[in-house]
N, C-alpha and C positions, 0 to 999 in steps of 0.2 A: 495573477498566478496561473489561472487556467490557460490563458493565452500562451504564456511562456512554455508550459508543459506541452501544450499542443504542438508548438513549433519545434521543440526539441525532439519529440517523439516522431514527428513526420520526417525530420532530417535523418534520424537514426534508422527509421524504417527504410528510407530510400537507399541508404548505404548498405544495409544488410541485404536488401532485396537484390541489389546489383551483384553482390558477392555470390548469393545463392543462385542467381540466374546463370552466372558464369559456371558455377559448379554443376548445375543441371545440364547445361550444354555439354560439359565434359563427360558426364555419365552417359549421355546419349551417344557421343562420338566413340566411346570405348565399348558401347553395346551392352552395358549392364542395366537391364530393364528394372530389376528389383531396386537397385540403388537409385535409379532415375525416379522411380515412383516415390521412394522415401524422401528424396530431395524436393520433389514437387509438393508433397504433403507439407513439408517443412516451410516451403515458400508460401503456401496458402495460410499457414498459421501466423506468419508475420503480420498479416493484415487483420488479424483478430485483435480486439482491444487488449492492451496490457492490463494485467490484473494487479491492483494494489491492495494489499491486505493491511488494514490499519489496526494496530494493537497498542495497548497501554492500560494503565490502571484507571479505575473509576475516577472521574473528575480531573483527569490529566489534561483535558481539553480536546479529546478526539472529535467530538461532535462539532465543536466550533471550527476545528481544522478542516473537516470535511465540508462544512457549509461554505467556508472561505474558498476552498478548492473549486467547488462547483459554481460559486458566484451566481446563484440564481436570485438572490435578494430575499429568500425566505428560508426557513429552517427545514432542510431535508432530514438531517439528523437532529433530533430534538435536544435542546440545551435546557437544563433545569437544575435547581438546587439539589435534588435527590437523583441517584442513578436512574437513567431512563432506558439504557440499551440492555435489555435482558434477553435479546435474541441476536443472532447473526443477521445482518442486513446486507444483501447483495444489491448494489446500486448500479443499474445498467441503462443503456440507451433504449428508449422506446418512442414511438411516434406520438404517444399521449401518456400522461401520467397514470400509472397504475400501481396499486399496492397488492401484492399477491402473497398470501400466507402459504408456505410450503408445508410446514409442520410447526409445532409449538416453539421450536428453537431456530427456525429459519424463515426469513421473509425476503421477497424480491421487491425492489422498488424500481419501476421503469419511469424514466424522465426524458423529455425532449430537450436535452441539454447537449450542446455541441461537443464539449470535451469528452462526454461519455461515448462518443464514436471512437475515441482513441484509447480510453482507459475504462476499466470496470473497477469499482471500489467495493471491498468487503469490509464492513464495519463490524468489529467483534465486541463482545462484552468485555468489561474490564478484566484484566488478567488476575485481579485479586477477588473476582466474583465468579470466575468460570467454574461451572459445575461439570460433572462428568460428561453429560450429553453435549454441552457447549464445546468442551475440549475435543471431543470426538469429531464434531462437525468442523471446528476450526482447523483441526489437523487434516481434514479432508481437503481444505482449500489451500493449505500451505504448499503441498507438492506442485500444484498447478500455478502458483503465483509467480509473478515476474519481479515483484519488489515487496519487501516487508517494511512498512513505515512504523517505527516505534515512536510513539508520542509520549513525552514526559512533561510533567509540570516543571516549568523552568526553575522554580524555587527549590525543588527537591527531586532530581532525576536519578536517585539512587535507591528507589523503593524495591524491595526484594522480589515481589511476585513478577514484576515486569522483566527483571533480569533473569529470573529462573526460566521464564517462558522463552527469553532470548537464547538461553543455554540449550533448551530443547530444540529450537529451530536451527540454530547454528550447528549443533552437533549432528542432528539427524538429517537435515535437508540442505544445509550449506547454501541457503538462499541469500540473494543480495539484500542488504539491509541498509537503511538510512535512519538517522535519529533526528527527531524534531523536538525542540524545547519550546513548548507552548506557553503563552501568557508572559512573554518577555517584558511587557509593559508594567508588570507588577513588581519589578525589582530593579535596583540600580544596575547600570551598565557594567560596572566593574565586577559586581557579584555574578552577573550573567556570564561574563567571560570566564570567571573561575569555574562555574558549573559546566560550561561548554568544554573547557579543557579537561575537566574531570571526566566527562563522558568519553572524550577522545581517548584518554589514558585507560579508562576502565574497559572500553571496547577493544582497544589494542591488546591489552592483557588477555582478553578472551578470544583472541585470534582474528580480529578484524584490522588489518593494517591500513593506516590512513583512513579511518572511518569518516564518513560524511555526516557532519552535525550542523543542523540549521536551527536558528532561533527565530520564532515568529510570534506575532500577536494577531490572532484571527480578526480582532476588532479593527486592526489597522491595515491589514493586507488587502 
């Protein structure tokens, strides 16, 4: 999973970088120094890690999804019978593993994992447990994010709090969103397809044309 994302992001970056390079050369030729600086700053941003914000209800499988994405062979995001993520965790690349507490609601985890050179992951508390401070901090990450990953339990992707949070993100920030149905191995294939189609239709009604919906099992990926 991590290798595929890495390859796709590198190809996307190369295409966008070439376009912005041509635009930068154009701004120089027409002598617009202010615009040239703006385009130069934009080109530099392309090489920063893409920020993925992972959201979903408690026990939807967010932690398992993140661990599978990182593919380190150990639990970066803890998986347990009871809710574990009561802080926002920002997972970034670092030369050595470090856990840094910023405040009671925010923690940074630095890991020497190759995929984190391309992406940064923000793991949020469950949408059905977000308290006021959590929501304020979560909202501070949303505007800077490149992709919002909504993780649902495959057996029931219609829980109210996650879709309410989706409404907030889509209405106020218009961010790119994908939907992941986690724990697909716990239900029959035909029932899974019904729920995937249900999410597509539900998202389409909420203003996401041709929504991207994926079904995964972190234990199998």
